[in-house]
C-alpha positions in Angstrom: 67.3 96.8 -0.9 70.2 98.0 -3.1 70.5 100.9 -5.4 67.6 102.8 -4.0 66.0 105.4 -6.1 63.9 108.0 -4.2 60.4 108.4 -5.4 59.4 112.0 -5.9 56.3 112.3 -3.7 54.5 115.0 -5.8 51.0 115.6 -6.9 51.6 113.9 -10.3 48.0 113.6 -11.3 47.7 117.4 -11.4 51.0 117.7 -13.3 49.9 115.1 -15.7 46.6 116.7 -16.4 48.4 120.1 -17.0 51.2 118.7 -19.0 49.3 116.1 -21.2 45.8 117.4 -21.3 43.0 115.0 -22.2 42.0 113.4 -25.5 39.6 116.3 -26.0 42.0 119.1 -25.1 44.6 120.9 -27.1 47.5 122.7 -25.3 48.4 126.0 -27.1 51.3 127.9 -26.2 51.7 131.6 -27.2 55.0 133.0 -28.2 55.7 136.6 -27.5 58.7 138.3 -29.1 60.7 140.5 -26.8 64.2 142.2 -27.1 67.0 140.7 -25.1 68.4 143.1 -22.6 71.9 144.3 -23.3 74.6 142.6 -21.4 78.3 141.9 -21.6 77.9 138.6 -19.7 77.9 135.2 -21.5 74.4 133.8 -21.9 73.7 131.1 -19.2 73.5 127.6 -20.4 70.6 125.5 -19.1 71.0 121.7 -18.8 67.7 119.7 -18.5 67.8 117.3 -15.6 67.8 113.7 -16.9 64.6 111.9 -16.9 64.5 108.4 -15.5 62.8 105.6 -17.4 59.2 104.9 -16.5 58.2 101.5 -15.2 56.3 99.6 -17.9 54.1 96.8 -16.6 51.8 94.6 -18.6 48.9 92.3 -17.8 48.4 88.9 -19.5 45.0 87.7 -18.6 42.4 85.4 -20.4 40.1 88.1 -22.0 39.0 85.3 -24.6 38.9 81.5 -24.2 37.6 79.1 -21.5 38.6 81.5 -18.6 37.3 84.7 -20.2 34.8 85.0 -17.3 37.8 85.4 -15.0 40.2 87.7 -16.7 38.6 91.1 -16.6 37.9 90.8 -12.9 41.5 89.8 -12.1 42.7 92.6 -14.2 40.6 95.1 -12.2 42.8 94.5 -9.2 45.9 95.3 -11.3 44.2 98.5 -12.6 43.5 99.6 -9.1 47.0 99.1 -8.1 48.5 101.0 -11.0 46.1 104.0 -10.5 46.9 104.2 -6.7 50.6 104.0 -7.4 50.4 106.8 -10.0 48.3 108.9 -7.6 51.0 108.5 -4.9 53.7 109.8 -7.4 54.4 106.9 -9.7 57.9 105.2 -9.7 60.9 107.5 -10.1 58.4 110.4 -10.2 56.8 109.0 -13.4 53.5 107.3 -13.9 53.6 103.5 -14.3 52.8 102.6 -17.9 50.4 99.7 -18.1 49.9 97.6 -21.3 47.1 95.1 -21.7 47.6 91.6 -23.2 45.2 88.7 -23.8 46.6 85.2 -22.9 43.4 83.3 -24.0 43.6 79.8 -22.8 45.8 78.6 -25.7 49.7 78.7 -25.6 50.0 80.2 -29.1 47.7 83.1 -28.2 49.6 83.7 -24.9 53.0 83.6 -26.6 52.0 86.1 -29.2 50.6 88.4 -26.6 53.7 88.0 -24.5 56.0 88.9 -27.5 53.9 91.9 -28.3 54.2 93.1 -24.6 58.0 92.6 -24.8 58.1 94.6 -28.0 56.2 97.4 -26.2 59.0 97.6 -23.6 57.2 95.8 -20.8 59.6 94.8 -17.9 57.1 93.1 -15.7 53.9 91.1 -16.4 51.0 90.3 -14.1 50.1 86.9 -15.5 49.4 84.5 -16.9 46.2 83.2 -15.1 46.2 79.5 -16.0 49.2 77.4 -14.9 49.4 75.6 -18.2 49.6 78.9 -20.1 52.5 80.2 -17.8 54.4 77.0 -18.1 54.1 77.4 -22.0 55.6 80.9 -22.1 57.8 81.2 -19.0 61.0 80.4 -20.9 60.4 83.2 -23.3 59.9 85.6 -20.5 62.9 84.5 -18.7 65.1 84.8 -21.9 63.9 88.3 -22.4 64.6 89.1 -18.7 61.0 90.1 -18.2 59.5 89.4 -14.8 56.3 87.4 -14.5 54.2 87.4 -11.3 51.0 85.4 -11.6 48.0 86.0 -9.3 46.6 82.5 -9.9 49.1 80.0 -11.0 48.7 77.1 -8.5 50.4 74.2 -10.2 53.1 72.5 -8.0 55.5 72.4 -11.1 56.5 76.0 -10.6 58.3 75.2 -7.4 60.6 73.1 -9.4 61.5 75.4 -12.2 64.9 77.3 -12.2 63.4 80.8 -12.8 66.4 83.0 -12.0 64.2 85.2 -9.9 62.0 86.2 -13.0 59.0 84.4 -11.8 56.8 84.6 -8.7 53.2 84.1 -7.8 50.9 85.5 -5.2 48.6 82.4 -5.2 49.8 79.4 -3.2 50.7 76.0 -4.7 47.9 73.4 -5.1 49.8 71.1 -2.8 48.1 73.1 -0.1 44.7 73.3 -1.9 44.7 69.5 -2.2 45.2 69.2 1.5 42.4 71.7 2.2 39.8 70.1 0.0 40.7 66.6 1.4 40.1 67.8 4.8 36.8 69.4 3.8 35.7 66.0 2.4 36.6 64.2 5.6 35.0 66.9 7.8 31.7 66.4 5.8 31.9 62.7 6.5 33.1 61.3 3.2 35.0 58.1 3.1 35.4 57.6 -0.6 35.9 59.9 -3.6 36.2 59.8 -7.4 38.0 62.6 -9.2 37.3 63.9 -12.8 39.8 66.5 -13.9 41.3 68.5 -16.7 44.4 66.7 -18.2 46.7 69.8 -17.8 49.3 70.8 -15.2 46.7 72.5 -13.1 44.3 69.6 -13.1 46.9 66.8 -12.6 48.7 68.6 -9.9 45.6 69.4 -7.9 44.0 65.9 -8.5 47.2 64.2 -7.3 47.4 66.5 -4.3 43.9 65.9 -3.3 44.1 62.2 -3.7 47.3 61.9 -1.7 45.9 64.0 1.2 42.6 62.2 1.2 44.3 58.8 1.5 46.6 60.2 4.3 43.5 61.1 6.2 42.0 57.6 5.9 39.9 58.1 2.8 39.7 55.9 -0.3 40.3 57.2 -3.8 38.2 55.0 -6.2 39.5 56.6 -9.4 41.0 59.6 -11.1 39.7 60.3 -14.6 41.3 63.0 -16.8 39.6 64.6 -19.8 41.3 66.3 -22.7 41.3 70.1 -22.8 39.9 70.0 -26.3 37.2 67.4 -25.7 33.6 68.0 -26.6 32.1 64.8 -25.4 32.5 63.6 -21.8 30.1 60.7 -21.3 32.7 58.0 -21.0 34.9 60.0 -18.5 31.8 60.8 -16.4 30.7 57.1 -16.4 34.2 56.1 -15.2 34.0 58.7 -12.4 30.5 57.8 -11.3 30.3 54.0 -11.7 32.3 53.2 -8.6 29.6 54.3 -6.1 31.9 56.8 -4.3 30.1 58.9 -1.7 31.6 62.1 -3.2 33.0 63.5 -6.5 35.6 66.1 -7.0 35.5 68.0 -10.3 38.7 69.9 -11.2 37.2 71.9 -14.2 37.2 75.1 -16.2 33.7 76.5 -17.1 33.3 75.6 -20.8 34.6 72.0 -20.8 33.2 71.7 -17.1 29.8 72.4 -18.4 30.1 69.4 -20.7 31.2 67.3 -17.7 28.3 68.4 -15.6 25.7 68.1 -18.3 26.7 64.5 -18.8 26.7 63.9 -15.1 23.1 65.3 -14.9 22.1 63.1 -17.7 23.6 60.0 -16.0 22.1 60.9 -12.7 25.4 61.4 -11.0 24.6 64.9 -9.6 22.7 63.0 -6.8 26.2 62.5 -5.4 27.7 65.5 -3.6 30.3 67.2 -5.9 33.1 69.4 -4.8 34.8 72.0 -7.0 38.0 74.1 -7.0 39.0 77.5 -7.9 38.8 77.1 -11.7 35.0 77.5 -11.7 34.5 79.8 -8.7 32.3 82.7 -9.8 31.6 81.1 -13.2 27.8 81.0 -12.7 27.8 77.3 -13.5 24.1 76.7 -12.9 23.0 79.2 -15.5 25.9 78.8 -17.9 25.4 75.0 -17.9 21.6 75.2 -18.0 21.4 73.1 -14.8 18.8 75.1 -12.8 19.3 74.3 -9.1 21.0 71.0 -9.6 24.3 72.2 -8.1 22.7 73.8 -5.0 24.7 72.9 -1.9 27.8 71.8 -3.7 31.0 73.1 -2.2 34.4 74.1 -3.4 37.8 75.5 -2.3 39.8 78.4 -3.7 42.7 80.6 -2.6 41.2 83.6 -0.7 42.4 86.7 1.3 43.5 87.1 4.8 41.1 89.2 6.9 42.7 92.3 8.2 43.5 96.0 7.5 45.1 95.3 4.0 42.1 93.4 2.8 39.7 96.0 4.2 41.6 98.9 2.5 41.6 97.0 -0.7 38.0 96.0 -0.6 36.8 99.6 0.1 39.0 101.0 -2.7 37.9 98.3 -5.2 34.2 98.9 -4.4 34.5 102.6 -4.8 36.3 102.3 -8.1 34.4 99.5 -9.7 31.1 99.5 -7.8 31.2 95.9 -6.8 32.8 93.5 -4.5 36.4 92.2 -5.5 36.5 89.5 -8.1 38.2 86.2 -7.5 42.1 86.7 -7.6 41.7 90.4 -8.0 43.5 90.9 -4.6 46.3 88.6 -5.8 46.6 90.7 -9.0 46.7 93.9 -6.9 49.5 92.4 -4.8 51.4 91.3 -7.9 51.6 94.8 -9.3 52.5 96.2 -5.9 55.4 93.8 -5.2 56.9 94.5 -8.8 56.4 98.2 -8.3 58.0 98.4 -4.8 61.0 96.4 -6.1 61.3 98.8 -9.1 61.2 101.8 -6.9 63.9 100.5 -4.8 66.1 98.9 -7.3 65.3 100.1 -10.8 62.8 99.5 -13.5 64.5 96.9 -15.8 63.3 93.3 -15.5 66.5 92.2 -13.9 66.4 95.0 -11.4 62.8 94.2 -10.5 63.6 90.5 -10.2 66.5 91.2 -7.8 64.1 92.7 -5.1 60.8 90.7 -5.3 61.5 88.5 -2.3 62.9 91.4 -0.3 59.9 93.6 -1.0 57.4 90.9 0.1 58.7 90.1 3.5 61.8 92.0 4.9 61.5 95.3 6.6 59.0 97.7 8.0 55.4 96.4 7.6 53.1 98.5 5.3 50.0 98.2 3.1 49.3 99.5 -0.3 50.8 102.7 -1.4 51.7 103.6 2.3 54.9 101.7 1.4 55.9 104.5 -1.0 56.9 106.9 1.7 59.1 104.2 3.4 60.8 103.2 0.2 61.5 107.0 -0.5 63.1 107.2 2.9 65.4 104.5 2.1 63.7 101.7 4.3 63.3 98.1 3.5 59.6 97.2 3.5 57.5 94.2 4.3 54.6 94.5 2.0 51.4 93.3 3.6 49.2 92.2 0.7 45.5 92.6 0.1 45.4 88.8 -0.3 47.6 88.1 2.7 51.1 88.4 4.0 52.6 86.6 1.0 56.2 86.5 2.1 57.8 85.0 -1.1 60.5 82.3 -0.8 63.6 82.2 -3.0 61.6 80.2 -5.6 58.9 83.0 -5.8 56.4 80.9 -3.9 54.2 82.6 -1.2 54.8 81.1 2.2 51.6 82.6 3.7 48.1 82.0 2.3 44.4 81.8 3.0 41.9 79.4 1.5 38.1 79.9 1.2 35.6 77.1 1.5 32.7 78.2 -0.6 29.3 76.8 -1.6 26.7 77.3 -4.3 23.6 78.3 -2.3 20.8 78.9 -4.9 21.4 79.0 -8.6 24.4 81.1 -9.3 24.6 82.5 -5.8 27.7 81.6 -3.8 28.9 82.2 -0.3 32.1 81.6 1.7 31.5 79.2 4.5 34.8 79.7 6.2 38.4 80.8 5.6 41.5 78.9 6.6 44.8 80.7 7.2 48.2 79.1 6.7 51.8 80.3 6.6 54.7 81.9 8.3 
């Protein structure tokens, strides 16, 4: 990595507390007048050492809208990363500054929040969560030379975008999730499927990937039905998906509109067919939120997960200690997004263009390390290979992870979910 800046490995938390106090403390300095001793020498001139600019990072998560159930949990992973980095000395000897933004699930909300983050001096953004939202604002971020690293964008479209190094993601493309979901269907003995999906970049990309993979494995895709993101009635779409007599149905949904789909399926008696879901509704408490009781029990789904190992164990233990609960979906990917940006900033500089220049290198070239253990290596001038809480990552030149893990999960009883198995892929 070029232009390395050594990190001052100091006990910054104690210094911050002493220098800044808390919201309830007032620091008072007493001035004592004394006579200067007689001297014939010229007074010494003290020049303050230059202070490096702090690293300013923002989060752009759905705190409102159709994915509001998901945003705070993802953001917790980012909060943990920032706190650990600052406890280890920060970047350039200064604490990372963290600014919160709300993407909602509407492009205008996300764009306004991104512009506010840019005005606040943010150089790197963890977000957005939804692929369609990131696609709507990515040009604005690139034009402002602000890095975006999403923990949950899975649309295949991002692989084709000329991002100049200013975009990356720590979740894999849905080209892979489609293949995983298709294999689960085949393994469960299904030979035909109907798909009902959101009509956005996430839904279309994943529906097409699933259909293509299922057909390649010998299955039959009876129909793909898309519903509008603004729809409030879903009876006709559900009828189209259910009338073919498929032995399985895939629902690529978000919770709010997804409840409309599932309620209509319940009313039309289509929940007697096994349904399979994706990451958009994992952890959404669909049974209670949709008022469906135990009608969804036994239904399965797929979602990006985390690779078992020391990095995940360390993250899980720290997350549980900090938040008193198990890690939320995509929180490990959020933690990794912050860490990769911060490692690049520590090695290259804190501007967006400097961070962008080192993302790929930080994720997969050098001495292996996990979490803030990487800080001592960067300070010593070493290249690091960051081993993420979610997996090995290893970003390619387009910012896509080349290593990933998928969970196959199931709704057991009511809102209870369990991971049935995890599948590892990658370099």
